[in-house]
PyMOL Python script that loads the backbone (N, CA, C, O; Angstrom):
from pymol import cmd

cmd.read_pdbstr("""\
ATOM      1  N   MET A   1     -47.657 -31.775  -5.909  1.00  0.00           N
ATOM      2  CA  MET A   1     -48.723 -30.786  -5.886  1.00  0.00           C
ATOM      3  C   MET A   1     -49.565 -30.960  -7.131  1.00  0.00           C
ATOM      4  O   MET A   1     -49.042 -30.965  -8.245  1.00  0.00           O
ATOM      5  N   THR A   2     -50.846 -31.102  -6.950  1.00  0.00           N
ATOM      6  CA  THR A   2     -51.756 -31.204  -8.083  1.00  0.00           C
ATOM      7  C   THR A   2     -52.899 -30.227  -7.881  1.00  0.00           C
ATOM      8  O   THR A   2     -53.379 -30.029  -6.765  1.00  0.00           O
ATOM      9  N   ASP A   3     -53.322 -29.627  -8.966  1.00  0.00           N
ATOM     10  CA  ASP A   3     -54.476 -28.737  -8.966  1.00  0.00           C
ATOM     11  C   ASP A   3     -55.534 -29.356  -9.859  1.00  0.00           C
ATOM     12  O   ASP A   3     -55.225 -30.199 -10.702  1.00  0.00           O
ATOM     13  N   ASN A   4     -56.755 -28.950  -9.682  1.00  0.00           N
ATOM     14  CA  ASN A   4     -57.834 -29.439 -10.527  1.00  0.00           C
ATOM     15  C   ASN A   4     -58.246 -28.351 -11.495  1.00  0.00           C
ATOM     16  O   ASN A   4     -58.591 -27.243 -11.085  1.00  0.00           O
ATOM     17  N   LEU A   5     -58.210 -28.667 -12.778  1.00  0.00           N
ATOM     18  CA  LEU A   5     -58.659 -27.748 -13.813  1.00  0.00           C
ATOM     19  C   LEU A   5     -59.910 -28.318 -14.456  1.00  0.00           C
ATOM     20  O   LEU A   5     -60.011 -29.531 -14.639  1.00  0.00           O
ATOM     21  N   PRO A   6     -60.858 -27.470 -14.801  1.00  0.00           N
ATOM     22  CA  PRO A   6     -62.067 -27.972 -15.444  1.00  0.00           C
ATOM     23  C   PRO A   6     -61.788 -28.463 -16.859  1.00  0.00           C
ATOM     24  O   PRO A   6     -61.020 -27.856 -17.605  1.00  0.00           O
ATOM     25  N   VAL A   7     -62.417 -29.556 -17.203  1.00  0.00           N
ATOM     26  CA  VAL A   7     -62.339 -30.106 -18.551  1.00  0.00           C
ATOM     27  C   VAL A   7     -63.703 -29.921 -19.187  1.00  0.00           C
ATOM     28  O   VAL A   7     -64.704 -30.414 -18.669  1.00  0.00           O
ATOM     29  N   VAL A   8     -63.749 -29.216 -20.303  1.00  0.00           N
ATOM     30  CA  VAL A   8     -65.020 -28.935 -20.955  1.00  0.00           C
ATOM     31  C   VAL A   8     -65.418 -30.146 -21.783  1.00  0.00           C
ATOM     32  O   VAL A   8     -64.644 -30.626 -22.612  1.00  0.00           O
ATOM     33  N   SER A   9     -66.610 -30.627 -21.557  1.00  0.00           N
ATOM     34  CA  SER A   9     -67.135 -31.751 -22.331  1.00  0.00           C
ATOM     35  C   SER A   9     -68.528 -31.377 -22.822  1.00  0.00           C
ATOM     36  O   SER A   9     -68.914 -30.209 -22.770  1.00  0.00           O
ATOM     37  N   GLY A  10     -69.273 -32.352 -23.291  1.00  0.00           N
ATOM     38  CA  GLY A  10     -70.604 -32.093 -23.810  1.00  0.00           C
ATOM     39  C   GLY A  10     -71.605 -31.698 -22.740  1.00  0.00           C
ATOM     40  O   GLY A  10     -72.634 -31.099 -23.053  1.00  0.00           O
ATOM     41  N   SER A  11     -71.328 -32.019 -21.486  1.00  0.00           N
ATOM     42  CA  SER A  11     -72.264 -31.685 -20.416  1.00  0.00           C
ATOM     43  C   SER A  11     -72.093 -30.237 -19.977  1.00  0.00           C
ATOM     44  O   SER A  11     -71.117 -29.577 -20.334  1.00  0.00           O
ATOM     45  N   ARG A  12     -73.044 -29.758 -19.206  1.00  0.00           N
ATOM     46  CA  ARG A  12     -72.979 -28.381 -18.731  1.00  0.00           C
ATOM     47  C   ARG A  12     -72.004 -28.229 -17.563  1.00  0.00           C
ATOM     48  O   ARG A  12     -71.437 -27.152 -17.378  1.00  0.00           O
ATOM     49  N   VAL A  13     -71.802 -29.267 -16.784  1.00  0.00           N
ATOM     50  CA  VAL A  13     -70.909 -29.207 -15.627  1.00  0.00           C
ATOM     51  C   VAL A  13     -69.538 -29.720 -16.053  1.00  0.00           C
ATOM     52  O   VAL A  13     -69.417 -30.867 -16.483  1.00  0.00           O
ATOM     53  N   PRO A  14     -68.493 -28.880 -15.937  1.00  0.00           N
ATOM     54  CA  PRO A  14     -67.165 -29.342 -16.340  1.00  0.00           C
ATOM     55  C   PRO A  14     -66.639 -30.405 -15.382  1.00  0.00           C
ATOM     56  O   PRO A  14     -66.862 -30.334 -14.173  1.00  0.00           O
ATOM     57  N   GLU A  15     -65.943 -31.382 -15.933  1.00  0.00           N
ATOM     58  CA  GLU A  15     -65.327 -32.428 -15.128  1.00  0.00           C
ATOM     59  C   GLU A  15     -64.034 -31.889 -14.538  1.00  0.00           C
ATOM     60  O   GLU A  15     -63.435 -30.965 -15.088  1.00  0.00           O
ATOM     61  N   GLN A  16     -63.606 -32.455 -13.434  1.00  0.00           N
ATOM     62  CA  GLN A  16     -62.350 -32.070 -12.807  1.00  0.00           C
ATOM     63  C   GLN A  16     -61.335 -33.180 -13.041  1.00  0.00           C
ATOM     64  O   GLN A  16     -61.637 -34.359 -12.860  1.00  0.00           O
ATOM     65  N   ARG A  17     -60.113 -32.787 -13.452  1.00  0.00           N
ATOM     66  CA  ARG A  17     -59.043 -33.766 -13.594  1.00  0.00           C
ATOM     67  C   ARG A  17     -57.807 -33.200 -12.919  1.00  0.00           C
ATOM     68  O   ARG A  17     -57.603 -31.986 -12.933  1.00  0.00           O
ATOM     69  N   PRO A  18     -56.983 -34.043 -12.332  1.00  0.00           N
ATOM     70  CA  PRO A  18     -55.790 -33.546 -11.639  1.00  0.00           C
ATOM     71  C   PRO A  18     -54.764 -32.995 -12.624  1.00  0.00           C
ATOM     72  O   PRO A  18     -54.628 -33.500 -13.739  1.00  0.00           O
ATOM     73  N   LEU A  19     -54.047 -31.960 -12.206  1.00  0.00           N
ATOM     74  CA  LEU A  19     -52.998 -31.351 -13.014  1.00  0.00           C
ATOM     75  C   LEU A  19     -51.705 -31.428 -12.219  1.00  0.00           C
ATOM     76  O   LEU A  19     -51.604 -30.852 -11.136  1.00  0.00           O
ATOM     77  N   ALA A  20     -50.724 -32.130 -12.746  1.00  0.00           N
ATOM     78  CA  ALA A  20     -49.447 -32.270 -12.065  1.00  0.00           C
ATOM     79  C   ALA A  20     -48.628 -30.994 -12.227  1.00  0.00           C
ATOM     80  O   ALA A  20     -48.835 -30.229 -13.169  1.00  0.00           O
ATOM     81  N   LEU A  21     -47.710 -30.774 -11.317  1.00  0.00           N
ATOM     82  CA  LEU A  21     -46.864 -29.586 -11.362  1.00  0.00           C
ATOM     83  C   LEU A  21     -46.043 -29.554 -12.642  1.00  0.00           C
ATOM     84  O   LEU A  21     -45.828 -28.483 -13.209  1.00  0.00           O
ATOM     85  N   VAL A  22     -45.585 -30.702 -13.102  1.00  0.00           N
ATOM     86  CA  VAL A  22     -44.783 -30.744 -14.331  1.00  0.00           C
ATOM     87  C   VAL A  22     -45.620 -30.330 -15.539  1.00  0.00           C
ATOM     88  O   VAL A  22     -45.099 -29.696 -16.457  1.00  0.00           O
ATOM     89  N   ASP A  23     -46.903 -30.675 -15.555  1.00  0.00           N
ATOM     90  CA  ASP A  23     -47.784 -30.245 -16.647  1.00  0.00           C
ATOM     91  C   ASP A  23     -47.993 -28.733 -16.623  1.00  0.00           C
ATOM     92  O   ASP A  23     -48.018 -28.086 -17.670  1.00  0.00           O
ATOM     93  N   LEU A  24     -48.140 -28.181 -15.436  1.00  0.00           N
ATOM     94  CA  LEU A  24     -48.303 -26.739 -15.297  1.00  0.00           C
ATOM     95  C   LEU A  24     -47.048 -26.009 -15.765  1.00  0.00           C
ATOM     96  O   LEU A  24     -47.148 -25.014 -16.483  1.00  0.00           O
ATOM     97  N   LEU A  25     -45.872 -26.486 -15.371  1.00  0.00           N
ATOM     98  CA  LEU A  25     -44.615 -25.875 -15.813  1.00  0.00           C
ATOM     99  C   LEU A  25     -44.445 -25.984 -17.319  1.00  0.00           C
ATOM    100  O   LEU A  25     -43.936 -25.058 -17.950  1.00  0.00           O
ATOM    101  N   ASP A  26     -44.860 -27.094 -17.901  1.00  0.00           N
ATOM    102  CA  ASP A  26     -44.763 -27.269 -19.350  1.00  0.00           C
ATOM    103  C   ASP A  26     -45.630 -26.245 -20.075  1.00  0.00           C
ATOM    104  O   ASP A  26     -45.211 -25.684 -21.087  1.00  0.00           O
ATOM    105  N   ARG A  27     -46.821 -26.000 -19.568  1.00  0.00           N
ATOM    106  CA  ARG A  27     -47.710 -24.997 -20.180  1.00  0.00           C
ATOM    107  C   ARG A  27     -47.132 -23.594 -20.055  1.00  0.00           C
ATOM    108  O   ARG A  27     -47.173 -22.812 -21.005  1.00  0.00           O
ATOM    109  N   VAL A  28     -46.594 -23.278 -18.878  1.00  0.00           N
ATOM    110  CA  VAL A  28     -46.046 -21.937 -18.648  1.00  0.00           C
ATOM    111  C   VAL A  28     -44.823 -21.708 -19.514  1.00  0.00           C
ATOM    112  O   VAL A  28     -44.712 -20.665 -20.158  1.00  0.00           O
ATOM    113  N   LEU A  29     -43.898 -22.664 -19.544  1.00  0.00           N
ATOM    114  CA  LEU A  29     -42.677 -22.494 -20.325  1.00  0.00           C
ATOM    115  C   LEU A  29     -42.952 -22.549 -21.817  1.00  0.00           C
ATOM    116  O   LEU A  29     -42.229 -21.928 -22.596  1.00  0.00           O
ATOM    117  N   GLY A  30     -43.979 -23.276 -22.234  1.00  0.00           N
ATOM    118  CA  GLY A  30     -44.316 -23.355 -23.646  1.00  0.00           C
ATOM    119  C   GLY A  30     -44.782 -22.026 -24.209  1.00  0.00           C
ATOM    120  O   GLY A  30     -44.453 -21.690 -25.347  1.00  0.00           O
ATOM    121  N   GLY A  31     -45.531 -21.275 -23.448  1.00  0.00           N
ATOM    122  CA  GLY A  31     -46.041 -19.990 -23.915  1.00  0.00           C
ATOM    123  C   GLY A  31     -45.300 -18.805 -23.342  1.00  0.00           C
ATOM    124  O   GLY A  31     -45.244 -17.744 -23.964  1.00  0.00           O
ATOM    125  N   GLY A  32     -44.739 -18.971 -22.181  1.00  0.00           N
ATOM    126  CA  GLY A  32     -44.010 -17.889 -21.527  1.00  0.00           C
ATOM    127  C   GLY A  32     -44.889 -17.140 -20.544  1.00  0.00           C
ATOM    128  O   GLY A  32     -46.114 -17.117 -20.668  1.00  0.00           O
ATOM    129  N   VAL A  33     -44.246 -16.535 -19.574  1.00  0.00           N
ATOM    130  CA  VAL A  33     -44.948 -15.756 -18.564  1.00  0.00           C
ATOM    131  C   VAL A  33     -44.038 -14.607 -18.138  1.00  0.00           C
ATOM    132  O   VAL A  33     -42.818 -14.756 -18.079  1.00  0.00           O
ATOM    133  N   VAL A  34     -44.640 -13.472 -17.845  1.00  0.00           N
ATOM    134  CA  VAL A  34     -43.899 -12.309 -17.362  1.00  0.00           C
ATOM    135  C   VAL A  34     -44.197 -12.148 -15.876  1.00  0.00           C
ATOM    136  O   VAL A  34     -45.355 -12.123 -15.460  1.00  0.00           O
ATOM    137  N   ILE A  35     -43.135 -12.039 -15.088  1.00  0.00           N
ATOM    138  CA  ILE A  35     -43.257 -11.819 -13.651  1.00  0.00           C
ATOM    139  C   ILE A  35     -42.787 -10.397 -13.375  1.00  0.00           C
ATOM    140  O   ILE A  35     -41.677 -10.023 -13.754  1.00  0.00           O
ATOM    141  N   ALA A  36     -43.618  -9.611 -12.723  1.00  0.00           N
ATOM    142  CA  ALA A  36     -43.273  -8.213 -12.431  1.00  0.00           C
ATOM    143  C   ALA A  36     -43.459  -7.953 -10.946  1.00  0.00           C
ATOM    144  O   ALA A  36     -44.346  -8.512 -10.302  1.00  0.00           O
ATOM    145  N   GLY A  37     -42.600  -7.091 -10.420  1.00  0.00           N
ATOM    146  CA  GLY A  37     -42.693  -6.746  -9.009  1.00  0.00           C
ATOM    147  C   GLY A  37     -42.014  -5.421  -8.734  1.00  0.00           C
ATOM    148  O   GLY A  37     -41.276  -4.893  -9.565  1.00  0.00           O
ATOM    149  N   GLU A  38     -42.278  -4.905  -7.565  1.00  0.00           N
ATOM    150  CA  GLU A  38     -41.693  -3.626  -7.175  1.00  0.00           C
ATOM    151  C   GLU A  38     -41.372  -3.673  -5.689  1.00  0.00           C
ATOM    152  O   GLU A  38     -42.176  -4.141  -4.883  1.00  0.00           O
ATOM    153  N   VAL A  39     -40.178  -3.181  -5.334  1.00  0.00           N
ATOM    154  CA  VAL A  39     -39.730  -3.143  -3.944  1.00  0.00           C
ATOM    155  C   VAL A  39     -39.345  -1.710  -3.615  1.00  0.00           C
ATOM    156  O   VAL A  39     -38.614  -1.068  -4.369  1.00  0.00           O
ATOM    157  N   THR A  40     -39.834  -1.212  -2.496  1.00  0.00           N
ATOM    158  CA  THR A  40     -39.476   0.133  -2.042  1.00  0.00           C
ATOM    159  C   THR A  40     -38.960   0.040  -0.609  1.00  0.00           C
ATOM    160  O   THR A  40     -39.648  -0.465   0.278  1.00  0.00           O
ATOM    161  N   LEU A  41     -37.741   0.535  -0.394  1.00  0.00           N
ATOM    162  CA  LEU A  41     -37.166   0.599   0.947  1.00  0.00           C
ATOM    163  C   LEU A  41     -37.308   2.024   1.449  1.00  0.00           C
ATOM    164  O   LEU A  41     -36.889   2.974   0.788  1.00  0.00           O
ATOM    165  N   SER A  42     -37.906   2.160   2.630  1.00  0.00           N
ATOM    166  CA  SER A  42     -38.102   3.505   3.169  1.00  0.00           C
ATOM    167  C   SER A  42     -37.696   3.535   4.636  1.00  0.00           C
ATOM    168  O   SER A  42     -37.705   2.517   5.327  1.00  0.00           O
ATOM    169  N   LEU A  43     -37.343   4.719   5.085  1.00  0.00           N
ATOM    170  CA  LEU A  43     -36.955   4.937   6.473  1.00  0.00           C
ATOM    171  C   LEU A  43     -37.656   6.202   6.957  1.00  0.00           C
ATOM    172  O   LEU A  43     -37.496   7.271   6.368  1.00  0.00           O
ATOM    173  N   ALA A  44     -38.418   6.081   8.011  1.00  0.00           N
ATOM    174  CA  ALA A  44     -39.160   7.203   8.598  1.00  0.00           C
ATOM    175  C   ALA A  44     -40.069   7.877   7.574  1.00  0.00           C
ATOM    176  O   ALA A  44     -40.188   9.102   7.551  1.00  0.00           O
ATOM    177  N   GLY A  45     -40.707   7.072   6.730  1.00  0.00           N
ATOM    178  CA  GLY A  45     -41.643   7.607   5.753  1.00  0.00           C
ATOM    179  C   GLY A  45     -41.008   8.214   4.522  1.00  0.00           C
ATOM    180  O   GLY A  45     -41.707   8.779   3.680  1.00  0.00           O
ATOM    181  N   VAL A  46     -39.681   8.107   4.400  1.00  0.00           N
ATOM    182  CA  VAL A  46     -38.976   8.647   3.233  1.00  0.00           C
ATOM    183  C   VAL A  46     -38.495   7.475   2.381  1.00  0.00           C
ATOM    184  O   VAL A  46     -37.760   6.611   2.860  1.00  0.00           O
ATOM    185  N   ASP A  47     -38.916   7.450   1.114  1.00  0.00           N
ATOM    186  CA  ASP A  47     -38.480   6.390   0.202  1.00  0.00           C
ATOM    187  C   ASP A  47     -37.008   6.577  -0.134  1.00  0.00           C
ATOM    188  O   ASP A  47     -36.616   7.616  -0.665  1.00  0.00           O
ATOM    189  N   LEU A  48     -36.187   5.565   0.176  1.00  0.00           N
ATOM    190  CA  LEU A  48     -34.754   5.645  -0.092  1.00  0.00           C
ATOM    191  C   LEU A  48     -34.376   4.927  -1.378  1.00  0.00           C
ATOM    192  O   LEU A  48     -33.619   5.456  -2.192  1.00  0.00           O
ATOM    193  N   VAL A  49     -34.905   3.726  -1.559  1.00  0.00           N
ATOM    194  CA  VAL A  49     -34.562   2.911  -2.729  1.00  0.00           C
ATOM    195  C   VAL A  49     -35.846   2.342  -3.304  1.00  0.00           C
ATOM    196  O   VAL A  49     -36.698   1.832  -2.576  1.00  0.00           O
ATOM    197  N   ARG A  50     -35.974   2.433  -4.615  1.00  0.00           N
ATOM    198  CA  ARG A  50     -37.124   1.850  -5.309  1.00  0.00           C
ATOM    199  C   ARG A  50     -36.593   0.981  -6.442  1.00  0.00           C
ATOM    200  O   ARG A  50     -35.834   1.453  -7.290  1.00  0.00           O
ATOM    201  N   ILE A  51     -36.991  -0.286  -6.455  1.00  0.00           N
ATOM    202  CA  ILE A  51     -36.519  -1.237  -7.460  1.00  0.00           C
ATOM    203  C   ILE A  51     -37.733  -1.828  -8.169  1.00  0.00           C
ATOM    204  O   ILE A  51     -38.643  -2.353  -7.527  1.00  0.00           O
ATOM    205  N   SER A  52     -37.739  -1.738  -9.489  1.00  0.00           N
ATOM    206  CA  SER A  52     -38.775  -2.371 -10.305  1.00  0.00           C
ATOM    207  C   SER A  52     -38.153  -3.569 -11.001  1.00  0.00           C
ATOM    208  O   SER A  52     -37.083  -3.464 -11.599  1.00  0.00           O
ATOM    209  N   LEU A  53     -38.824  -4.699 -10.920  1.00  0.00           N
ATOM    210  CA  LEU A  53     -38.307  -5.935 -11.493  1.00  0.00           C
ATOM    211  C   LEU A  53     -39.291  -6.487 -12.514  1.00  0.00           C
ATOM    212  O   LEU A  53     -40.502  -6.482 -12.293  1.00  0.00           O
ATOM    213  N   ARG A  54     -38.760  -6.961 -13.629  1.00  0.00           N
ATOM    214  CA  ARG A  54     -39.558  -7.671 -14.631  1.00  0.00           C
ATOM    215  C   ARG A  54     -38.725  -8.829 -15.140  1.00  0.00           C
ATOM    216  O   ARG A  54     -37.544  -8.663 -15.443  1.00  0.00           O
ATOM    217  N   ALA A  55     -39.335 -10.000 -15.237  1.00  0.00           N
ATOM    218  CA  ALA A  55     -38.627 -11.177 -15.729  1.00  0.00           C
ATOM    219  C   ALA A  55     -39.529 -11.924 -16.705  1.00  0.00           C
ATOM    220  O   ALA A  55     -40.723 -12.099 -16.460  1.00  0.00           O
ATOM    221  N   LEU A  56     -38.946 -12.357 -17.802  1.00  0.00           N
ATOM    222  CA  LEU A  56     -39.647 -13.188 -18.774  1.00  0.00           C
ATOM    223  C   LEU A  56     -39.155 -14.612 -18.596  1.00  0.00           C
ATOM    224  O   LEU A  56     -37.960 -14.881 -18.714  1.00  0.00           O
ATOM    225  N   VAL A  57     -40.070 -15.518 -18.314  1.00  0.00           N
ATOM    226  CA  VAL A  57     -39.729 -16.919 -18.120  1.00  0.00           C
ATOM    227  C   VAL A  57     -40.390 -17.707 -19.241  1.00  0.00           C
ATOM    228  O   VAL A  57     -41.616 -17.762 -19.337  1.00  0.00           O
ATOM    229  N   ALA A  58     -39.561 -18.320 -20.091  1.00  0.00           N
ATOM    230  CA  ALA A  58     -40.073 -19.108 -21.215  1.00  0.00           C
ATOM    231  C   ALA A  58     -38.989 -20.064 -21.674  1.00  0.00           C
ATOM    232  O   ALA A  58     -37.816 -19.888 -21.345  1.00  0.00           O
ATOM    233  N   SER A  59     -39.378 -21.067 -22.428  1.00  0.00           N
ATOM    234  CA  SER A  59     -38.392 -21.969 -23.009  1.00  0.00           C
ATOM    235  C   SER A  59     -37.711 -21.277 -24.182  1.00  0.00           C
ATOM    236  O   SER A  59     -38.257 -20.332 -24.751  1.00  0.00           O
ATOM    237  N   ALA A  60     -36.529 -21.742 -24.541  1.00  0.00           N
ATOM    238  CA  ALA A  60     -35.793 -21.141 -25.655  1.00  0.00           C
ATOM    239  C   ALA A  60     -36.573 -21.281 -26.961  1.00  0.00           C
ATOM    240  O   ALA A  60     -36.528 -20.383 -27.802  1.00  0.00           O
ATOM    241  N   GLY A  61     -37.273 -22.371 -27.139  1.00  0.00           N
ATOM    242  CA  GLY A  61     -38.068 -22.576 -28.346  1.00  0.00           C
ATOM    243  C   GLY A  61     -39.215 -21.592 -28.469  1.00  0.00           C
ATOM    244  O   GLY A  61     -39.591 -21.215 -29.579  1.00  0.00           O
ATOM    245  N   ALA A  62     -39.774 -21.172 -27.349  1.00  0.00           N
ATOM    246  CA  ALA A  62     -40.874 -20.208 -27.387  1.00  0.00           C
ATOM    247  C   ALA A  62     -40.383 -18.816 -27.755  1.00  0.00           C
ATOM    248  O   ALA A  62     -41.152 -18.016 -28.288  1.00  0.00           O
ATOM    249  N   LEU A  63     -39.118 -18.512 -27.482  1.00  0.00           N
ATOM    250  CA  LEU A  63     -38.574 -17.189 -27.774  1.00  0.00           C
ATOM    251  C   LEU A  63     -38.013 -17.075 -29.182  1.00  0.00           C
ATOM    252  O   LEU A  63     -37.862 -15.967 -29.695  1.00  0.00           O
ATOM    253  N   GLU A  64     -37.702 -18.202 -29.817  1.00  0.00           N
ATOM    254  CA  GLU A  64     -37.176 -18.175 -31.187  1.00  0.00           C
ATOM    255  C   GLU A  64     -38.272 -17.806 -32.167  1.00  0.00           C
ATOM    256  O   GLU A  64     -39.421 -18.211 -31.989  1.00  0.00           O
ATOM    257  N   PRO A  65     -37.939 -17.044 -33.199  1.00  0.00           N
ATOM    258  CA  PRO A  65     -38.944 -16.800 -34.242  1.00  0.00           C
ATOM    259  C   PRO A  65     -39.215 -18.091 -35.012  1.00  0.00           C
ATOM    260  O   PRO A  65     -38.339 -18.946 -35.144  1.00  0.00           O
ATOM    261  N   ASP A  66     -40.423 -18.215 -35.508  1.00  0.00           N
ATOM    262  CA  ASP A  66     -40.787 -19.402 -36.280  1.00  0.00           C
ATOM    263  C   ASP A  66     -40.054 -19.363 -37.611  1.00  0.00           C
ATOM    264  O   ASP A  66     -40.333 -18.504 -38.448  1.00  0.00           O
ATOM    265  N   ARG A  67     -39.136 -20.269 -37.812  1.00  0.00           N
ATOM    266  CA  ARG A  67     -38.284 -20.262 -39.011  1.00  0.00           C
ATOM    267  C   ARG A  67     -39.064 -20.582 -40.286  1.00  0.00           C
ATOM    268  O   ARG A  67     -38.616 -20.252 -41.384  1.00  0.00           O
ATOM    269  N   ARG A  68     -40.214 -21.215 -40.151  1.00  0.00           N
ATOM    270  CA  ARG A  68     -41.003 -21.532 -41.347  1.00  0.00           C
ATOM    271  C   ARG A  68     -41.651 -20.288 -41.933  1.00  0.00           C
ATOM    272  O   ARG A  68     -41.900 -20.235 -43.138  1.00  0.00           O
ATOM    273  N   ARG A  69     -41.932 -19.281 -41.103  1.00  0.00           N
ATOM    274  CA  ARG A  69     -42.596 -18.075 -41.584  1.00  0.00           C
ATOM    275  C   ARG A  69     -41.619 -16.994 -42.025  1.00  0.00           C
ATOM    276  O   ARG A  69     -42.034 -16.024 -42.660  1.00  0.00           O
ATOM    277  N   VAL A  70     -40.336 -17.129 -41.710  1.00  0.00           N
ATOM    278  CA  VAL A  70     -39.352 -16.104 -42.043  1.00  0.00           C
ATOM    279  C   VAL A  70     -38.931 -16.267 -43.496  1.00  0.00           C
ATOM    280  O   VAL A  70     -38.562 -17.364 -43.915  1.00  0.00           O
ATOM    281  N   ASN A  71     -38.983 -15.177 -44.273  1.00  0.00           N
ATOM    282  CA  ASN A  71     -38.596 -15.206 -45.681  1.00  0.00           C
ATOM    283  C   ASN A  71     -37.193 -14.623 -45.801  1.00  0.00           C
ATOM    284  O   ASN A  71     -36.987 -13.445 -45.511  1.00  0.00           O
ATOM    285  N   HIS A  72     -36.225 -15.436 -46.227  1.00  0.00           N
ATOM    286  CA  HIS A  72     -34.825 -15.015 -46.331  1.00  0.00           C
ATOM    287  C   HIS A  72     -34.449 -14.695 -47.771  1.00  0.00           C
ATOM    288  O   HIS A  72     -33.423 -15.187 -48.242  1.00  0.00           O
ATOM    289  N   THR A  73     -35.219 -13.905 -48.484  1.00  0.00           N
ATOM    290  CA  THR A  73     -34.881 -13.578 -49.878  1.00  0.00           C
ATOM    291  C   THR A  73     -34.194 -12.259 -49.986  1.00  0.00           C
ATOM    292  O   THR A  73     -33.843 -11.835 -51.087  1.00  0.00           O
TER     293      THR A  73
END
""", "prot")
cmd.dss("prot")
cmd.show_as("cartoon", "prot")
cmd.util.cbc("prot")
cmd.orient("prot")
């Protein structure tokens, strides 16, 4: 699966270049993404169960604090 993302250059019309799925996953995991959703089960117009879901998807390196900026004095 490839998508086309605009590439900004000196011209007014952005060029199109293919984006591989692995490149897209690398960008998402590098910065992280939050996925949120909600599910409601109801019967005869009465809400019985309501579930709210939130998930943070990121690489372990993106979640670690930057050790160069931490002062351990």
